[in-house]
C-alpha positions, 0 to 999 in steps of 0.5 A: 171931430174927435171921439172916444172909442170903446177902448178909451182911445181917441178916434176921428169921427167923419160924417158922410152923405150918401144914398139919399140922405138929402131926400126931396120932401124930407120934411114930411118924411116919417122915420122909424128906428130899425126898418127891418128889411124895408117894411114899406107898408103901402109903398110899392116895393119895386119903386124903392129898388133903385134907392135900396141898390144905392144903399147896398152898393155904397156899403158893400163897396166901402166894406162897412161892417155892423150892417143891421136894421137898427143902424139905418133909417128908412122913411118915405114922404107924402109923395111916396119917395123912399129914402134909405139912410145908413148910419154908423159907418165906423167899421169900414174897409172890412175885407169882403167878398167878390160875391155881393150876395155873401155880404151880410147886409142885415140892414136890407137882407131881402134886397138880393131876393127882391132884385132877382124877382123884379128882374125875372118879372120885368126885363125892362126893369132889369135893364134899368137896374143893371145899368145902375149897378154897372155905372156905380161899379165902372166909377168905383173901378176907375177911382180905385185903379188910379193911384193918384185918385186914391191918394187924393181921397186919402189926403182928406180934403176938408177933413185934412186937419182931422186925420193924423198920419197914423189914421191915414196909414191905417185906413190905406192898409185896410183899403188895400186888403179890402180891395184885394178881397173884392177884385181880380188879378187886374185890380178891378171888380168883375162887373158882369159877375156882380150883376149876375149875382145880384140880378140873376 
């Protein structure tokens, strides 16, 4: 719906679900505000890596700015399932970097270190994490390399009546700049380069 911006102008608020917002067993989840580098207590940190990767990748690919510990929630339920739930996605399509390790992801600033340590300690775990990252980037490259797919996304779907033409044009311009900063001459993210930077 419509919101008032800090500058007193009218904007459009969109809520989207990603990275385990619908965690099974969430009714028994305990959540604190500001999870500071995923302080998981007794929970196995390695067990949380796939969810942490999901959260990182979505934010990095969307170029979301303002990523700090208090703009996300982390919790686990009684079965030990860990949920990474980012909030406040307003600053999107911020021109980024081809190198994911340069992304200022203060919401989980130890992730790259933990990924490299886990990958070095267990080749099988590394293979699983690599496949997860490769699948996400393959999908992203396919979507963003298809002008028809991008146009479909920017038509707004269920939110069509919430966007003005100026909203869409501004977001389209920002997306173009963001993708230019993330991709090579072929217009795609270099998957092997990203995996090397994330997993070592």
